[in-house]
N, C-alpha and C positions, 0 to 999 in steps of 0.2 A: 081691539083688545083694550080693556079698561085698565086704568092705573092700578087698580086693586089686583087684577089677575097678573099684571106685568111684574108686580113685586110681591111675591108670596110671603116674604119676611115682614113687610109692612102689614099685610093682611093678618098674619099670625100675631103680630104685636097689637093690632087693633082688637083682636079677640081677647088677648091677654089683659088689656086694660079694663075689661068688664069682669074680671075674676077678682073676687075679694079674698079668696083663700083657696088653697089646694093641698093635697097630700099625694105622695107618689113613692114607690120603691125605686131607688136609683142603683144601678149596677154599673160601675165604671172600671175600666182596665186600661193599662198602658204597658210599656215595655217592662217596667219594674214595679208595678203595683196592681192591686185588685181590691175593690171595695164594694160592699153592699150596705146600703143604709136606707132607713125610712125617713123621708124628708117631708116636713110640714112647713107651710108658709101662710102668713096672714098679713094683709096690709095694715099699717104702712111699711112693714118690713120685718115683722117677727119671724124668726126661724127656729125650728127645732129639728135636730138630727139625732136619730137613734141608730147606733152602729150595730150591724150584724157581723160584718167581717171587714177588716180585722177589728180588734178591740171590742168584741161582742159585749154588749151591755152599756158601753160608754154613751153618754148623752151630752149634746151641746145645745144651749139655748142662747139665742141672740136677741137682745132688746134694743130696738132702734131709738128709743127715747133716751135711755142711759148710754147707749153706744157701748155696752159692755157684753161680754160673752161669759157665760157660766158653763164650766166643764165639770162633769161628774164622770171620772174614769171607770167607776165600778157600778154605775147605775144612777138613775134620776134621784136626786136628793139624798144620795148616800154619801158617807164619808170616804175619802176626802173630796172636797169641792174647791174649785179655783175660779176666781174672777179675773178675766183677762181682757186685753184689748183685741179688736178684730185684726190688728196688725201682727199679733203674736203668732209665731210659726206653729204653736200647738193647736191653734184653732183653724188652720188652713189645711186644704187637701194636699195630697202628695205632689200634685202639680202646681201648688201655690195659690189655688183659688181661695179667696177669703169668704168667710161665712156671711159677711154683710153684703157680698156681691155674688151670691150663689143662686138666686132665684132665676126663673125662666126669663124674666124681663131683662136681667143683666146679660144673659146669653144673647138675647135678641139685640141688645144695644151693641154688644161686641161684633155681632154679625153685620149690623148696619154700618158700623165704622169701617169694616172690611169692604163692604159694598161700595162705600163712597170712593174708595181707591182701588176698585177692582171690577169684577164682572160676576153676574149671577146667571146661572143656568137652571131652568126647571126641567126635570126629567119626567119620567113616566110615573103614573100612579102604581104603587106596589103594595102588596099585602104584607103587613108586618104585625105579628101578634094578633092576627084575626081582624085587623083594622086596615082601612085604606089610607095610605100615606103618600104624600107627594115628595119625591126625592129632589132636593134642591142642593146645588153646589155653589158656594160663594168663594171666590179666589182673588187674592190681591194681585194688582198689576206689578210686574217686575218682581222685586223682592219685598214689596210692602207686606207687613204683618201687623196684627194687633196682638201685642205681647209676643209670644212665640208662634202664634197661629197665622199661617199663610193661607190655609184653605179649610173651610168647614164643609162637611157634607151633613145635611139634615134630612130626616124623614118626618114630615109634618102631618099629624093626624088631620084628615080632611074635615072631620066633624068639629074638633075643638081648637085646631091651630097649634096644639101643644106638640113639642118634639117627642117622637117615640124612640128615636135614636139619633145620636150626634157623634160624628167623628171629627177630630181636629188633627191637622197635619202642619208640619213646619215647612219652610221654604225649600228644603231638600226633598220633600215628599214623605218624610218619616212620620209615622203615626205618633201623635202626642198622647191622645186619649180617645177611647171610645166609651160612650155613655148610652145605656138603655134605660128607659123609664117605663115602669109597669104599674098597673093597678091605680091609675090616675082617678082621683075623686076631686071634682071641682065644687067649691063652696061647701065643704063639709062643716058640720057643727062641732067646734072644739069645746071641751068642757072648760069651765072657769079655772083659771090658774094653769092651763096647759102650757103656756109660754112663760110661766112664772120662774123667777130666779131665786 
């Protein structure tokens, strides 16, 4: 078995390094929250989130050069607008994920940190949303966690390496969050000013 096949997370991260931009619809849910948003990413770290539920119409744009977040609660470039830091709670998800650490690469880095102090199991190839996905489980040894996450379950698209679904659990086995990604487009062309603040 090659090192590549022995570590599907590293293989997925290697695929991701060749991606300059992507867009995807993200559906996330947990014990006390449910979100749907359209997510756009462009290297070296530009992010745009368009909320569908809750806060329908709200838009957040993160600029990695200025390290500032622009929030339009009522729609892109509408009044009012707020300029905030990525540390501000208003720019974070309900589980505390920061906008400047929200891309797939950040997820893979967290999974790798858990791998370093845990174990990885590759399961079967499963059909998910009409695509073939490798089911991978990464769990920390003992009580080791990255943030609150002790175990990740990932369903990685065999063609792109992108996660189609991710669930995170705490050390007691409780679900923290389940995320599904649909309608992935890799390296789309974004219009000028799309990530403008």
